[in-house]
N, C-alpha and C positions, 0 to 999 in steps of 0.2 A: 667126247668125254661126257660121262653121265654121273650125276650125284643124286642119290635118294636121300633127301634130308627129312629128319623127323624132329619136331619140336619136343623136347624132353624136359621133365622135372629133374631127372637124373639118368645117367647111363654109365656103363662100364664095359670093358673088354678084358677077357682073361685068356691066357695061353698056358696050357698045362696046369690049370687050376690056380694060377697066380694072376692077380689083377695087374695089368700093365698100363691101364689108362682108366680114369674115372672122372666124371664131371657132374656138376649140379645143373641148374637151369641153363639151357642152351640148345644146341643142335647136335644130333648124331648125324654124321655124314658118311654114307657108304659110297665109295668112289670107284667108278669103273673107267678104265683107260682103254681107248681104241687105237688101232694102228695109225691113224692119221693125226692123232693128238700131239700137241707140242706145248711149249711154255705159253704161247699166246692164248691157246684154248684154256689152259689151266688158269691163267690170270683172269680171263673173261668169266669163267665159271666161279672162281673164288669171289670176284667182285659181286656177282649175282647172289651168291650164298650169303655173304656178309651184309648185303643191303636188302635182301628179300624181306618184305614186310609180313611176317608171320606171327608176331607177338602182339598181344592185346594192349590197346591204350586204355586210358581212364574210362572210355565209353564202351569198353569190351569189343572194340573193332580191331581187326588185324591191320594195324597201321605202323607198328614199330619193327625195326630190323634187329638183328642180332647185335649190331654195333650200338644201337639205341639203348638196348637193355643191358649192355655189357655182359652178354651171355658167354658161356663156355662152348668149346667145340671139341668133339671127339671124332677123329678121322679114322676110318677103317677101310682098307682096300678090299674091293669086292668085284672080282672079274666077272662073276655071273651076271652082273648088271648089264653087260654088253652082249649077252647071249642073244642069238636070233632064235625066236620061239614061234615064228610064223608057220613053219611047216613041220609036220610030223609030231612025234611024241618024245623026241630027244633034242635038247638044245644044241645049237651049233655055236662054237666060239671062234669062228673064222674071222670075225671083226676085232677080236681082242688083240691088244698090243702084245708083242713078245715079252716074256717075263722081265728081262733085263731092262727093256725100254719102259715098261709099265712101272717098274720099281724106281727107276730114275725120276720119272715124272711124278710119281706118288710122293717121293721125298722132296722134290721141288715144291709140290703143292703144300706139304706139311710145313716146310721152311717159310714159304710166303705167308701162310696162315698165321704162323707164330709172329711174323713181323707186323701183321695188321690187326690181330685180335688179341683178346686177353688170355685167359687160361685155355691152352690148346693141348690136348692129349691125343695119343694115337695108338693104334694097334700095331701088330708086327706083320710087315708085308710078307705074304705067302704062307703065313702060319695058319694052323687050324685053330680058329678063335671062337670063343663063346662070348656073344654080345648080349648084355642085359640092358633093358631100358624101361623107363616109365614114360610112355608117349603121352604128352599133354595135349588133350583135345578129343580124339587123336588128330594130329596135324602132320601130314606126310605129303611131300611133293617130289616129283621126279623132274630134275633140272637137266637140260642138255644144252651144249654149245656146239 
């Protein structure tokens, strides 16, 4: 399971021109699910995201977590994160979970996030989405479990 997290001042996701999720200060999480992933991996990754210290403290050092700043979360499924790009000029998605398995685990991840964090918004699994963001920093990390 992989998550590309971006510290944002604001972010939104739209489907067919309609905003389906919008946040203020927090993190945009692009989530990729691989074949071997399960609830244990999801819980481990979520704990890391919520506690990863990427927000500035009073000394302008990245010492505060999303939970510390009570930030928002925007979750967007993104299977292209798990692409194998090592060979050739076309990505391979052989490590990606089957759509039904990925969707189940994505919704599990969304529900767990809603239990543990404040304002949690989400995209639409499998939809063609337009994501807008104002990356603060810019600060972007690829987290894997």
